[in-house]
Backbone as CSV, one residue per row, in Angstrom:
resi,resn,N_x,N_y,N_z,CA_x,CA_y,CA_z,C_x,C_y,C_z
1,UNK,65.533,-25.324,33.297,65.187,-25.640,31.927,66.450,-26.010,31.170
2,UNK,66.428,-27.135,30.530,67.552,-27.543,29.693,67.582,-26.701,28.422
3,UNK,68.722,-26.710,27.776,68.831,-26.038,26.484,67.987,-26.835,25.483
4,UNK,67.014,-26.186,24.836,66.164,-26.920,23.886,66.960,-27.463,22.709
5,UNK,66.482,-28.565,22.167,67.079,-29.122,20.947,66.746,-28.208,19.777
6,UNK,67.505,-28.340,18.713,67.255,-27.537,17.517,65.852,-27.807,16.982
7,UNK,65.260,-26.761,16.446,63.919,-26.849,15.877,64.007,-26.498,14.399
8,UNK,63.318,-27.270,13.567,63.265,-27.010,12.133,61.844,-26.614,11.763
9,UNK,61.693,-25.572,10.957,60.390,-25.106,10.491,60.486,-24.780,9.011
10,UNK,59.417,-25.028,8.288,59.377,-24.587,6.901,59.264,-23.069,6.892
11,UNK,59.722,-22.460,5.850,59.799,-21.009,5.789,58.450,-20.343,6.018
12,UNK,57.375,-20.889,5.504,56.076,-20.252,5.631,55.362,-20.515,6.947
13,UNK,55.857,-21.456,7.761,55.198,-21.791,9.030,55.254,-20.615,9.998
14,UNK,54.236,-20.555,10.850,54.247,-19.529,11.885,55.349,-19.841,12.897
15,UNK,55.950,-18.780,13.427,57.043,-18.943,14.380,56.581,-18.720,15.815
16,UNK,55.265,-18.724,16.057,54.753,-18.414,17.398,55.297,-19.383,18.434
17,UNK,55.269,-20.687,18.137,55.786,-21.683,19.081,57.257,-21.419,19.381
18,UNK,58.027,-21.147,18.356,59.463,-20.901,18.542,59.674,-19.623,19.342
19,UNK,58.919,-18.583,19.048,59.072,-17.318,19.777,58.723,-17.485,21.251
20,UNK,57.681,-18.260,21.553,57.331,-18.525,22.952,58.440,-19.305,23.656
21,UNK,59.012,-20.286,22.967,60.108,-21.067,23.531,61.341,-20.189,23.744
22,UNK,61.626,-19.292,22.796,62.761,-18.375,22.932,62.592,-17.506,24.176
23,UNK,61.401,-16.956,24.337,61.146,-16.080,25.487,61.283,-16.860,26.795
24,UNK,60.716,-18.046,26.842,60.799,-18.881,28.051,62.257,-19.226,28.360
25,UNK,63.024,-19.560,27.336,64.428,-19.908,27.484,65.236,-18.725,28.032
26,UNK,65.021,-17.543,27.472,65.749,-16.363,27.925,65.352,-15.968,29.347
27,UNK,64.070,-15.977,29.642,63.599,-15.615,30.989,64.119,-16.607,32.016
28,UNK,64.084,-17.903,31.682,64.579,-18.924,32.594,66.072,-18.739,32.866
29,UNK,66.838,-18.452,31.823,68.277,-18.240,31.990,68.538,-17.028,32.875
30,UNK,67.817,-15.949,32.646,67.970,-14.731,33.450,67.657,-15.005,34.918
31,UNK,66.549,-15.690,35.181,66.165,-15.986,36.563,67.198,-16.879,37.240
32,UNK,67.756,-17.819,36.492,68.766,-18.702,37.059,70.006,-17.900,37.470
33,UNK,70.464,-17.015,36.597,71.637,-16.194,36.910,71.348,-15.306,38.122
34,UNK,70.163,-14.706,38.157,69.802,-13.864,39.296,69.780,-14.664,40.595
35,UNK,69.284,-15.897,40.553,69.237,-16.714,41.770,70.641,-17.075,42.246
36,UNK,71.552,-17.299,41.322,72.927,-17.628,41.701,73.661,-16.423,42.278
37,UNK,73.325,-15.245,41.793,73.981,-14.029,42.279,73.220,-13.397,43.433
38,UNK,72.053,-13.941,43.711,71.209,-13.476,44.813,70.959,-11.972,44.746
39,UNK,70.552,-11.530,43.575,70.265,-10.109,43.421,69.259,-9.863,42.326
40,UNK,68.647,-8.726,42.370,67.709,-8.314,41.344,68.431,-7.349,40.419
41,UNK,69.004,-7.869,39.386,69.858,-7.075,38.506,69.260,-6.985,37.107
42,UNK,67.991,-6.617,37.032,67.316,-6.554,35.738,68.046,-5.677,34.728
43,UNK,68.584,-4.577,35.183,69.215,-3.636,34.264,70.540,-4.152,33.683
44,UNK,71.046,-5.255,34.178,72.291,-5.827,33.658,72.062,-6.782,32.487
45,UNK,70.824,-7.092,32.179,70.502,-8.033,31.111,69.957,-7.279,29.908
46,UNK,70.467,-7.599,28.734,69.958,-6.997,27.499,69.825,-8.091,26.453
47,UNK,68.732,-8.031,25.714,68.556,-8.939,24.583,68.948,-8.173,23.334
48,UNK,69.838,-8.761,22.571,70.323,-8.124,21.345,70.163,-9.098,20.182
49,UNK,70.153,-8.549,18.997,70.016,-9.368,17.802,70.897,-8.794,16.705
50,UNK,71.432,-9.665,15.890,72.291,-9.222,14.795,72.218,-10.221,13.644
51,UNK,72.401,-9.721,12.455,72.477,-10.583,11.282,73.907,-11.072,11.125
52,UNK,74.031,-12.231,10.560,75.364,-12.719,10.220,75.269,-13.514,8.930
53,UNK,76.363,-13.601,8.223,76.343,-14.341,6.962,77.684,-14.996,6.740
54,UNK,77.706,-15.812,5.744,78.938,-16.492,5.369,79.874,-15.493,4.703
55,UNK,81.128,-15.875,4.545,82.128,-14.976,4.001,82.048,-14.735,2.511
56,UNK,81.077,-15.285,1.836,81.000,-15.162,0.393,80.120,-13.991,-0.015
57,UNK,80.529,-13.270,-1.023,79.701,-12.185,-1.547,78.516,-12.720,-2.340
58,UNK,78.600,-13.966,-2.749,77.538,-14.562,-3.571,76.380,-15.067,-2.729
59,UNK,76.568,-15.142,-1.429,75.524,-15.670,-0.560,74.770,-14.511,0.067
60,UNK,73.480,-14.446,-0.212,72.621,-13.442,0.413,71.968,-14.123,1.602
61,UNK,72.434,-13.839,2.781,72.002,-14.560,3.965,71.136,-13.684,4.856
62,UNK,70.078,-14.280,5.392,69.277,-13.574,6.381,69.334,-14.310,7.717
63,UNK,70.469,-14.924,7.983,70.682,-15.614,9.252,70.786,-14.601,10.378
64,UNK,70.239,-14.976,11.536,70.169,-14.052,12.672,70.624,-14.760,13.945
65,UNK,71.314,-14.031,14.789,71.604,-14.511,16.130,70.945,-13.535,17.106
66,UNK,70.192,-14.094,18.054,69.565,-13.315,19.121,70.145,-13.840,20.418
67,UNK,70.606,-12.941,21.279,71.324,-13.401,22.463,71.046,-12.516,23.665
68,UNK,71.321,-13.066,24.843,71.193,-12.323,26.097,72.592,-11.929,26.533
69,UNK,72.781,-10.639,26.691,74.050,-10.107,27.160,73.893,-9.740,28.637
70,UNK,74.871,-10.108,29.435,74.842,-9.840,30.866,76.006,-8.931,31.214
71,UNK,75.698,-7.809,31.836,76.695,-6.824,32.274,77.579,-6.308,31.137
72,UNK,77.032,-6.241,29.954,77.736,-5.746,28.768,79.063,-6.467,28.527
73,UNK,79.144,-7.698,29.022,80.412,-8.412,28.949,80.249,-9.878,28.585
74,UNK,79.206,-10.507,29.073,79.031,-11.946,28.912,77.805,-12.247,28.044
75,UNK,77.976,-13.139,27.101,76.847,-13.663,26.325,76.463,-14.961,27.032
76,UNK,75.288,-14.969,27.660,74.934,-16.125,28.495,73.958,-17.087,27.826
77,UNK,73.251,-16.646,26.787,72.318,-17.528,26.082,72.000,-16.912,24.734
78,UNK,71.607,-17.769,23.810,71.259,-17.234,22.505,70.633,-18.275,21.605
79,UNK,70.205,-17.785,20.457,69.569,-18.632,19.455,70.069,-18.206,18.085
80,UNK,70.542,-19.178,17.319,70.891,-18.952,15.923,69.682,-19.314,15.079
81,UNK,69.273,-18.411,14.205,68.216,-18.692,13.244,68.872,-18.733,11.872
82,UNK,68.958,-19.924,11.300,69.651,-20.101,10.026,68.751,-20.829,9.036
83,UNK,69.108,-20.740,7.776,68.381,-21.456,6.729,69.183,-22.686,6.319
84,UNK,68.469,-23.782,6.143,69.116,-25.008,5.684,69.238,-24.973,4.166
85,UNK,69.882,-25.970,3.607,70.021,-26.066,2.153,68.665,-26.216,1.461
86,UNK,67.656,-26.677,2.192,66.316,-26.855,1.630,65.425,-25.640,1.909
87,UNK,66.022,-24.529,2.342,65.330,-23.272,2.642,64.396,-23.382,3.836
88,UNK,64.630,-24.335,4.715,63.898,-24.420,5.974,64.646,-23.606,7.021
89,UNK,63.925,-23.169,8.028,64.551,-22.454,9.131,64.991,-23.428,10.211
90,UNK,66.161,-23.206,10.756,66.652,-23.998,11.875,66.953,-23.044,13.015
91,UNK,66.437,-23.359,14.207,66.678,-22.571,15.406,67.549,-23.405,16.333
92,UNK,68.762,-22.929,16.599,69.717,-23.639,17.438,69.968,-22.813,18.695
93,UNK,69.704,-23.416,19.848,69.812,-22.738,21.136,71.174,-23.010,21.762
94,UNK,71.698,-22.033,22.499,72.943,-22.253,23.245,72.906,-21.457,24.545
95,UNK,73.674,-21.923,25.501,73.782,-21.247,26.801,75.206,-21.432,27.308
96,UNK,75.757,-20.380,27.898,77.092,-20.439,28.501,77.042,-19.681,29.821
97,UNK,77.062,-20.404,30.906,77.010,-19.792,32.239,78.360,-19.863,32.941
98,UNK,79.422,-19.965,32.175,80.756,-20.053,32.780,81.111,-18.780,33.548
99,UNK,80.428,-17.682,33.267,80.696,-16.448,34.023,80.339,-16.611,35.497
100,UNK,79.508,-17.582,35.820,79.131,-17.813,37.222,80.194,-18.596,37.986
101,UNK,81.162,-19.152,37.262,82.200,-19.971,37.904,83.267,-19.123,38.571
102,UNK,83.311,-17.846,38.252,84.299,-16.953,38.852,83.577,-15.723,39.377
103,UNK,84.152,-15.018,40.300,83.498,-13.811,40.830,83.263,-12.796,39.720
104,UNK,82.086,-12.226,39.697,81.747,-11.220,38.701,81.964,-9.860,39.318
105,UNK,82.861,-9.106,38.716,83.184,-7.787,39.268,82.033,-6.812,39.021
106,UNK,81.840,-5.939,39.950,80.784,-4.933,39.835,81.252,-3.919,38.871
């Protein structure tokens, strides 16, 4: 599965489509890493989420990053949920599998 293009939604729209795509994206990334390492390492993957905001005290931000952490060391995929200037939601996907380019220590 390729990294999905950014998705824009109006604030009131349902996020079901985006949530299904997020889940598919994370599961696909996990399965790909497992296939490359040839192991069943479910306990090494964690999905985490955190809020982030701009450096200004005047900006009340509800921007969120949700990401897959592998072995408590590598962030291998994630999604930024941010608001545009028009108060629409933007979902930006990213993936970094560079941890597979070198041996992963146990």
